[in-house]
C-alpha positions in Angstrom: 108.7 145.8 114.3 110.8 142.8 113.8 108.2 140.5 115.4 105.7 141.6 112.7 107.9 140.3 109.9 108.6 136.9 111.4 106.0 134.2 111.3 105.1 132.7 114.7 106.0 129.2 115.6 102.3 128.1 115.1 102.3 129.5 111.6 105.5 127.6 110.8 104.0 124.4 112.0 100.8 124.8 110.0 103.0 125.3 106.9 104.8 122.1 107.7 101.6 120.2 108.2 100.1 121.4 104.9 102.8 119.6 102.9 101.8 116.4 101.3 104.3 113.6 101.4 104.3 111.2 98.5 103.3 108.2 100.7 101.1 105.7 99.1 97.9 105.3 101.1 95.9 102.9 99.0 96.0 99.1 99.8 98.4 96.8 97.9 96.9 95.2 94.8 96.8 91.5 94.3 98.2 89.5 91.4 94.7 89.1 90.1 94.1 92.9 90.1 97.3 93.6 88.3 96.0 93.6 84.7 93.0 95.8 85.8 95.2 98.4 87.6 97.9 98.8 84.8 97.1 101.8 82.7 96.2 101.4 79.1 99.1 103.6 78.1 102.5 103.1 79.7 105.2 105.7 79.3 108.9 105.6 80.0 108.5 108.0 82.9 105.9 105.7 84.6 108.1 102.6 84.1 111.2 104.3 85.4 109.3 105.4 88.5 108.2 101.9 89.2 111.7 100.4 88.7 113.2 103.0 91.0 110.6 102.2 93.6 112.1 98.7 94.1 114.2 99.1 97.3 117.0 96.5 97.3 120.1 97.7 99.1 121.6 94.2 99.4 120.9 93.2 95.8 118.7 90.2 96.8 116.3 91.0 94.0 119.1 91.5 91.4 117.9 88.9 88.9 114.7 90.9 88.7 116.1 94.4 88.7 118.7 93.7 86.1 115.9 92.5 83.8 114.1 95.8 84.4 117.2 97.7 83.6 117.5 95.8 80.3 113.9 96.6 79.4 114.5 100.3 80.1 117.6 100.2 77.9 115.4 98.7 75.1 113.0 101.7 75.5 115.9 104.1 75.3 117.0 102.4 72.0 113.6 103.2 70.6 114.3 107.0 71.1 110.9 107.5 72.8 110.2 110.7 74.6 109.4 110.4 78.4 105.7 110.8 77.9 105.3 108.9 74.6 103.3 105.6 74.8 105.5 102.5 74.5 104.9 100.0 71.7 102.6 97.0 72.4 105.3 94.4 72.3 107.3 96.3 74.8 104.2 96.8 77.0 103.7 93.0 77.0 107.3 92.5 78.3 106.7 95.1 81.1 103.4 93.3 82.1 105.4 90.1 82.4 108.0 92.0 84.5 105.2 93.2 86.9 103.9 89.6 87.2 107.4 88.4 88.2 107.6 91.3 90.7 104.5 89.8 92.4 106.3 86.4 92.6 109.1 88.1 94.5 106.7 88.2 97.5 107.0 84.4 97.9 110.9 84.5 98.0 112.2 84.4 101.5 115.7 85.0 102.9 116.9 84.1 106.3 117.4 87.1 108.5 120.6 85.7 110.0 123.4 84.4 107.7 124.5 82.0 110.5 122.3 78.9 110.5 121.4 77.0 113.7 123.6 74.0 114.4 126.6 75.4 112.5 130.1 74.5 113.5 133.2 76.7 113.2 133.7 79.8 111.1 132.1 80.4 107.8 133.8 80.4 104.4 133.1 83.5 102.2 132.4 82.5 98.6 132.2 85.2 96.0 131.1 84.3 92.5 130.9 86.4 89.4 129.7 85.9 85.8 129.0 87.9 82.7 127.0 87.8 79.5 126.7 90.0 76.5 123.9 92.0 78.2 125.0 92.2 81.9 127.5 91.1 84.5 127.2 90.5 88.2 128.7 89.1 91.4 127.2 87.6 94.6 128.6 86.7 98.0 127.7 83.7 100.1 128.6 82.5 103.5 129.2 78.7 103.6 128.8 77.0 107.0 129.5 73.5 108.1 126.7 71.9 110.0 126.9 69.5 113.0 126.0 66.5 110.8 128.8 67.2 108.4 126.7 68.8 105.6 127.1 72.3 104.4 124.7 75.2 104.1 125.1 78.4 102.2 123.4 81.8 102.7 123.3 84.6 100.3 124.8 87.8 101.7 124.6 90.2 98.9 124.7 90.6 95.1 125.5 93.4 92.6 124.9 93.7 88.9 125.6 96.1 86.1 124.5 96.3 82.5 127.1 95.7 79.8 128.2 98.9 78.1 126.4 99.9 74.9 129.6 99.8 73.1 130.2 96.1 72.3 133.2 94.7 74.2 134.4 91.1 74.4 133.0 88.6 76.8 136.5 88.2 78.4 136.5 91.9 79.2 133.0 91.6 80.6 134.2 88.7 82.8 137.0 90.9 84.0 134.5 93.6 84.9 132.5 91.0 86.8 135.6 89.9 88.6 136.3 93.5 89.6 132.8 93.8 90.9 133.3 90.7 93.0 136.5 92.1 94.4 134.7 95.3 95.4 132.0 93.3 97.2 134.7 91.8 99.4 
């Protein structure tokens, strides 16, 4: 009687195989196709989905992602609902963002932070800065080369948007310094 209630292993597998995973199967679009593929109406929900789709665990695309976060903050200031169309001037800014996102394909980082022909141990350099809109920090490894020159390699970067409540630039600089201390 108990065997009648339980699904068999084969039935369990068929249920698992029926699930659709949200894996994109269409080919990547080119920069020329960008304007054709962008929908006429953009919503906050669509844009947030695209921004969250940028996978950047080391923060190497931080200059780009912080701009996207600022654009999303501008949309929140307009008090739009998730599925309301965004205004035309905001849509132009987002199209510019997507163009810059395509330009990220040409940016290359070395896989190893240790260059060939380096001598000795590296020096860790952590830099931070702040503005009225955002603050951030980045870490570099500086190596001395055999010919006496130096080469630096980016290790990681982090950024945050400035709080909505206005605070002084000095305080934002301190937040950036704290962020750089946490990178270490």
